[in-house]
C-alpha positions as CSV (number, residue, x, y, z in Angstrom):
1,M,0.0,0.0,0.0
2,P,1.4,3.5,-0.9
3,E,2.8,5.4,2.0
4,Q,1.0,8.4,3.4
5,N,2.0,11.8,2.0
6,T,4.9,13.3,3.9
7,G,5.2,16.4,1.7
8,T,8.7,15.5,0.6
9,K,9.9,14.7,-2.9
10,E,12.2,11.7,-3.6
11,T,15.2,14.1,-3.9
12,G,14.8,15.0,-0.2
13,Q,13.7,18.6,-0.9
14,P,10.5,19.8,0.6
15,E,7.5,20.2,-1.8
16,S,5.6,23.4,-2.1
17,D,2.2,23.4,-0.4
18,L,0.6,23.9,-3.9
19,V,2.3,20.9,-5.4
20,A,1.3,18.7,-2.4
21,A,-2.3,19.9,-2.6
22,L,-2.4,19.2,-6.4
23,R,-1.0,15.7,-6.0
24,D,-3.4,14.8,-3.1
25,Y,-6.3,16.0,-5.2
26,F,-5.6,13.5,-7.9
27,V,-4.9,10.5,-5.6
28,I,-7.4,7.7,-6.2
29,A,-8.5,5.3,-3.5
30,F,-10.9,2.4,-4.0
31,I,-12.9,0.1,-1.9
32,L,-13.5,-3.3,-3.7
33,L,-16.4,-5.1,-2.2
34,D,-17.1,-8.8,-2.4
35,P,-20.9,-9.1,-1.5
36,N,-20.7,-12.9,-1.1
37,E,-18.0,-12.8,1.5
38,Q,-18.9,-9.5,3.1
39,S,-15.3,-8.3,2.8
40,V,-13.5,-5.4,1.2
41,T,-10.1,-4.8,-0.4
42,L,-8.7,-1.3,0.1
43,T,-6.4,0.3,-2.4
44,G,-4.4,3.5,-2.5
45,R,-5.0,5.8,0.5
46,A,-8.4,4.3,1.3
47,A,-7.3,3.0,4.7
48,H,-6.0,6.4,5.6
49,L,-9.1,8.2,4.4
50,L,-11.3,5.9,6.4
51,G,-9.3,6.1,9.6
52,L,-8.1,2.5,9.5
53,D,-4.7,1.2,10.4
54,S,-2.8,1.3,7.1
55,R,-0.2,-1.1,8.5
56,R,-2.7,-4.0,8.6
57,S,-3.7,-6.1,5.6
58,N,-5.5,-4.2,2.9
59,R,-8.3,-6.8,3.1
60,C,-10.7,-6.6,6.0
61,P,-14.4,-7.4,6.8
62,L,-17.1,-5.0,5.8
63,A,-18.0,-4.5,9.4
64,S,-14.7,-2.8,10.1
65,L,-15.5,0.2,7.9
66,P,-17.0,3.4,9.5
67,A,-20.7,3.3,10.1
68,P,-21.6,6.0,7.5
69,V,-19.6,4.1,4.8
70,R,-21.3,0.8,5.7
71,E,-24.7,2.4,5.4
72,V,-24.1,3.7,1.9
73,I,-22.6,0.4,0.8
74,R,-25.6,-1.5,2.0
75,E,-27.9,1.0,0.4
76,V,-26.2,0.4,-2.9
77,L,-26.3,-3.3,-2.6
78,A,-30.0,-3.2,-1.7
79,S,-30.9,-1.0,-4.7
80,G,-28.4,-2.5,-7.2
81,Q,-28.0,1.0,-8.6
82,P,-24.7,2.9,-9.1
83,L,-24.1,5.9,-6.9
84,D,-22.9,9.1,-8.4
85,G,-21.4,10.5,-5.2
86,R,-22.3,11.0,-1.6
87,H,-20.6,13.3,0.9
88,L,-19.9,11.7,4.2
89,E,-18.5,13.1,7.5
90,L,-16.2,10.8,9.3
91,A,-15.1,11.4,12.9
92,E,-11.4,11.6,13.6
93,P,-9.4,11.6,16.9
94,G,-9.3,14.9,18.7
95,G,-12.9,15.8,17.8
96,R,-12.0,16.6,14.2
97,S,-13.8,15.3,11.1
98,R,-12.9,14.4,7.6
99,T,-15.3,14.8,4.6
100,I,-15.1,12.2,1.8
101,R,-17.0,11.6,-1.4
102,L,-18.1,8.0,-2.0
103,S,-19.2,6.8,-5.4
104,A,-20.2,3.3,-6.6
105,L,-18.8,2.3,-10.0
106,G,-19.5,-0.6,-12.4
107,M,-22.9,-1.4,-11.0
108,E,-25.3,-3.2,-13.4
109,P,-29.0,-2.9,-12.7
110,G,-30.2,-5.9,-10.6
111,A,-26.7,-7.4,-10.3
112,K,-26.6,-7.4,-6.5
113,E,-24.2,-10.3,-6.1
114,A,-21.4,-9.0,-8.4
115,P,-18.3,-7.3,-7.0
116,V,-18.6,-3.5,-6.6
117,A,-15.9,-0.9,-6.7
118,F,-16.4,2.2,-4.6
119,L,-14.3,5.4,-5.4
120,V,-13.2,7.4,-2.3
121,N,-12.3,11.1,-2.8
122,D,-10.8,13.2,0.0
123,L,-12.5,16.6,-0.2
124,A,-9.9,18.4,1.9
125,P,-7.3,18.8,-0.9
126,P,-9.7,20.8,-3.2
127,V,-10.4,23.2,-0.3
128,E,-6.6,23.5,0.3
129,L,-6.0,23.9,-3.4
130,E,-8.5,26.8,-3.6
131,H,-6.8,28.4,-0.7
132,K,-3.3,28.1,-2.3
133,L,-4.6,29.5,-5.6
134,R,-6.1,32.5,-3.9
135,Q,-2.7,33.1,-2.3
136,L,-1.0,32.9,-5.7
137,E,-3.5,35.5,-7.0
138,R,-2.6,37.8,-4.2
139,L,1.1,37.2,-4.6
140,A,0.8,38.0,-8.3
141,S,-0.9,41.3,-7.4
142,V,1.9,42.1,-5.0
143,G,4.4,41.4,-7.7
144,T,2.7,43.7,-10.2
145,L,2.4,46.5,-7.6
146,S,6.0,46.2,-6.4
147,A,7.4,46.3,-9.9
148,G,5.9,49.7,-10.4
149,M,6.9,50.9,-7.0
150,A,10.5,49.7,-7.4
151,H,11.1,52.1,-10.4
152,E,9.9,55.1,-8.5
153,I,11.6,54.3,-5.2
154,R,14.9,53.8,-6.9
155,N,14.7,57.1,-8.6
156,A,14.2,58.8,-5.2
157,L,17.1,56.8,-3.7
158,V,19.5,58.4,-6.2
159,A,19.0,61.8,-4.7
160,L,19.3,60.5,-1.1
161,R,22.5,58.6,-1.8
162,T,24.1,61.6,-3.5
163,F,23.3,63.8,-0.5
164,T,24.6,61.2,2.0
165,D,27.8,60.7,0.0
166,L,28.4,64.5,0.0
167,L,27.8,64.7,3.7
168,L,30.3,61.9,4.4
169,E,32.9,63.6,2.3
170,K,32.6,66.7,4.5
171,M,32.2,64.9,7.8
172,R,34.2,61.7,7.9
173,E,33.2,61.0,11.5
174,A,29.5,61.3,10.9
175,D,28.3,57.8,12.2
176,L,24.7,58.7,11.5
177,A,25.4,59.5,7.9
178,A,27.2,56.3,7.5
179,L,24.3,54.4,9.0
180,A,21.9,56.2,6.7
181,R,24.0,55.3,3.6
182,R,24.0,51.6,4.6
183,E,20.2,51.7,5.1
184,I,19.8,53.3,1.7
185,D,21.8,50.4,0.2
186,R,19.6,48.0,2.1
187,I,16.4,49.6,0.8
188,D,17.8,49.5,-2.7
189,S,18.5,45.8,-2.3
190,L,15.0,45.1,-0.9
191,V,13.4,46.9,-3.8
192,G,15.5,45.0,-6.3
193,R,14.3,41.7,-4.9
194,M,10.6,42.6,-5.0
195,L,10.0,41.6,-1.4
196,S,12.0,38.5,-2.0
197,F,9.2,36.8,-3.9
198,S,9.9,37.9,-7.5
199,G,12.7,35.4,-8.2
200,P,15.6,33.4,-6.8
201,V,17.9,35.3,-4.4
202,R,21.5,35.1,-5.4
203,C,23.6,35.0,-2.2
204,L,27.1,36.4,-2.3
205,A,29.8,34.0,-1.2
206,A,31.3,36.4,1.3
207,A,31.9,35.5,5.0
208,V,29.3,37.3,7.1
209,S,29.8,37.9,10.9
210,L,26.5,37.1,12.6
211,Q,27.5,39.1,15.7
212,E,28.1,42.2,13.6
213,T,25.0,41.7,11.5
214,L,22.8,41.2,14.6
215,E,24.4,44.2,16.4
216,H,23.6,46.4,13.4
217,S,20.0,45.1,13.4
218,L,19.8,46.1,17.1
219,R,21.0,49.6,16.3
220,L,18.1,50.0,13.9
221,V,15.5,49.2,16.7
222,Q,17.3,51.1,19.4
223,S,14.7,53.8,19.7
224,R,11.9,51.2,20.1
225,L,14.0,49.3,22.7
226,K,14.3,52.5,24.8
227,A,10.7,53.5,24.3
228,K,9.6,50.2,25.9
229,S,12.5,49.9,28.3
230,I,13.3,46.4,26.9
231,T,16.4,44.7,28.3
232,V,18.7,43.0,25.7
233,N,20.6,40.0,26.9
234,R,23.4,39.0,24.5
235,R,24.7,35.5,24.7
236,F,27.3,35.7,21.9
237,Q,30.1,33.2,21.8
238,P,33.6,34.9,21.9
239,A,34.8,33.4,18.6
240,P,33.5,35.0,15.4
241,A,30.4,33.3,14.0
242,L,30.9,33.5,10.2
243,V,28.5,32.2,7.6
244,P,28.6,32.4,3.8
245,G,26.1,34.8,2.4
246,E,25.1,38.4,2.1
247,D,24.9,40.6,5.2
248,I,22.2,42.9,3.9
249,Q,19.8,40.0,3.4
250,L,20.6,38.4,6.8
251,Q,20.2,41.8,8.5
252,Q,16.7,42.0,7.0
253,A,15.8,38.5,8.3
254,F,17.1,39.4,11.9
255,L,15.3,42.8,11.7
256,N,12.0,41.2,11.0
257,L,12.4,38.9,14.0
258,L,13.4,41.7,16.3
259,L,10.5,43.9,15.2
260,N,8.1,40.9,15.8
261,A,9.6,40.4,19.3
262,L,9.3,44.1,20.2
263,D,5.7,44.2,19.0
264,A,4.8,41.2,21.1
265,M,6.4,42.4,24.4
266,E,5.0,44.7,27.0
267,P,7.2,47.5,28.5
268,K,10.2,46.2,30.6
269,G,10.3,42.9,28.8
270,K,13.5,41.0,28.0
271,L,15.0,40.1,24.7
272,T,17.6,37.4,24.6
273,L,19.8,36.9,21.6
274,T,22.1,33.8,21.4
275,I,24.8,32.9,18.9
276,R,26.5,29.5,19.3
277,H,28.5,27.1,17.1
278,V,26.8,23.6,16.8
279,D,28.7,20.4,16.2
280,P,27.7,18.6,13.0
281,P,25.3,15.6,13.7
282,S,27.0,12.2,14.0
283,A,24.4,10.6,11.8
284,P,23.5,12.7,8.6
285,A,19.9,13.0,7.6
286,A,18.5,10.5,5.2
287,G,19.3,11.4,1.6
288,H,22.2,13.6,2.5
289,T,25.3,13.3,0.4
290,G,28.7,14.9,0.9
291,P,30.4,16.1,4.1
292,V,28.4,17.4,7.0
293,S,29.3,21.0,7.8
294,P,29.3,22.6,11.2
295,Q,26.4,25.0,11.9
296,I,25.7,28.1,13.8
297,R,22.6,28.5,15.9
298,V,20.9,31.9,16.4
299,L,18.1,32.2,19.0
300,V,15.8,35.2,19.2
301,Q,13.7,34.9,22.4
302,D,11.1,37.3,23.8
303,T,9.0,37.4,26.9
304,G,5.8,38.2,25.1
305,P,2.4,36.4,25.5
306,G,3.4,33.6,23.1
307,I,1.7,32.3,20.1
308,S,-1.5,30.2,20.3
309,P,-1.0,26.5,19.1
310,E,-3.5,26.9,16.3
311,N,-1.6,29.8,14.8
312,L,1.9,28.2,14.9
313,P,1.5,26.1,11.7
314,R,0.5,29.2,9.7
315,L,3.2,31.5,11.0
316,F,5.3,31.5,7.8
317,E,2.3,31.5,5.5
318,P,2.2,34.6,3.3
319,F,-0.4,37.3,4.3
320,F,-1.2,35.5,7.6
321,T,-1.0,38.0,10.5
322,T,-2.6,38.6,13.9
323,K,-1.6,42.2,14.0
324,P,-4.3,44.8,13.2
325,N,-2.0,46.6,10.7
326,G,0.3,43.7,9.7
327,T,1.0,42.6,6.2
328,G,1.8,39.0,6.9
329,L,5.0,39.1,4.8
330,G,7.7,39.6,7.4
331,L,8.2,36.0,8.4
332,P,7.7,34.5,4.9
333,I,10.5,36.8,3.7
334,T,12.6,35.8,6.6
335,R,12.2,32.1,5.9
336,R,12.9,32.7,2.2
337,I,16.2,34.5,3.1
338,I,17.3,31.8,5.6
339,H,16.5,29.0,3.0
340,E,18.5,30.8,0.3
341,H,21.4,30.8,2.8
342,H,21.0,27.0,3.1
343,G,19.7,27.3,6.6
344,E,16.5,26.4,8.5
345,I,14.2,28.4,10.8
346,S,11.8,27.1,13.3
347,V,9.7,28.5,16.2
348,R,8.7,27.3,19.6
349,S,6.1,29.1,21.7
350,E,3.9,28.6,24.7
351,P,1.1,30.9,25.6
352,G,2.1,33.1,28.5
353,K,5.8,32.1,28.3
354,G,7.1,33.9,25.2
355,T,8.4,32.8,21.9
356,I,11.8,31.5,20.6
357,F,12.8,31.6,16.9
358,E,15.7,29.3,16.1
359,I,17.9,29.7,13.0
360,L,20.5,27.2,11.9
361,L,23.0,28.3,9.3
362,P,26.0,26.5,7.8
363,A,29.3,27.9,9.2
364,A,31.9,29.3,6.8
365,A,34.8,27.1,6.1
């Protein structure tokens, strides 16, 4: 019997949610009924859809099927007529339910003793597919809008960069002007990447110091830290934490996480930032080829109210936000940047106890 969908392709790379939804939509599952023996043979994902143990034999008695399914099968056997499709609600553990569509195929009028094939369709993937398609429409609209905005913003940046360069020529010690020029370059980079969703990000192969990049991100939110009297606890390792990549992109990722933490915390909260080297795992992941490189772990921990369990799975979903004026693009952009740097990002949270974002990046050679 085919294995249940894990959302991973044979190459070991994660599938997109849209590809997974499309594949699940076209999965076919059958119940083959032998009326004489009152037994059924399950094919495809039928056992999974019906809530049965897929590790057992694919042949089982009719009585083992869920009650709504048995009722429809007996109704078809009694009438001897094919069934175009019946929606059934099946109870699942945890108080949830699954909706399936059951159809009877190959029925001949009056042939009540002949084997019958029932087609089982899971109705969850079409709903998920519609949701993903709506997201694609919104992303396409964002791409069109950002393309027009990029041209106009870059024109304005030319004047700002010229003014900043002239100011630095006259005042070499002007730290604020140097900071402004760096931020202008960062805005130019962000505009060029169209919110990181217009195409693949090409990361430079330079060695980036995570301590310096995170410190710079902290400078950009310094006024907010003071306004809320937030205490920053740095747990940086003494040795330089270098990763291959582009500092401007990584700064954007860290800045998004810092802004989220500040928005979540009440005044006099505590923000803890950790940078540590991680030894490579002794056993490489399945499908991994080549040497296993050391990694660097970055933790961004706040003392906010935490994230509710039902919102955690959707946290990196584009346009999903719990903020009144949020766009829902900060965390998806952050994840995109981390993935382009061959890293991983995860989140742990417990209501009332704060949130921890964990980033793992490959260390520079």
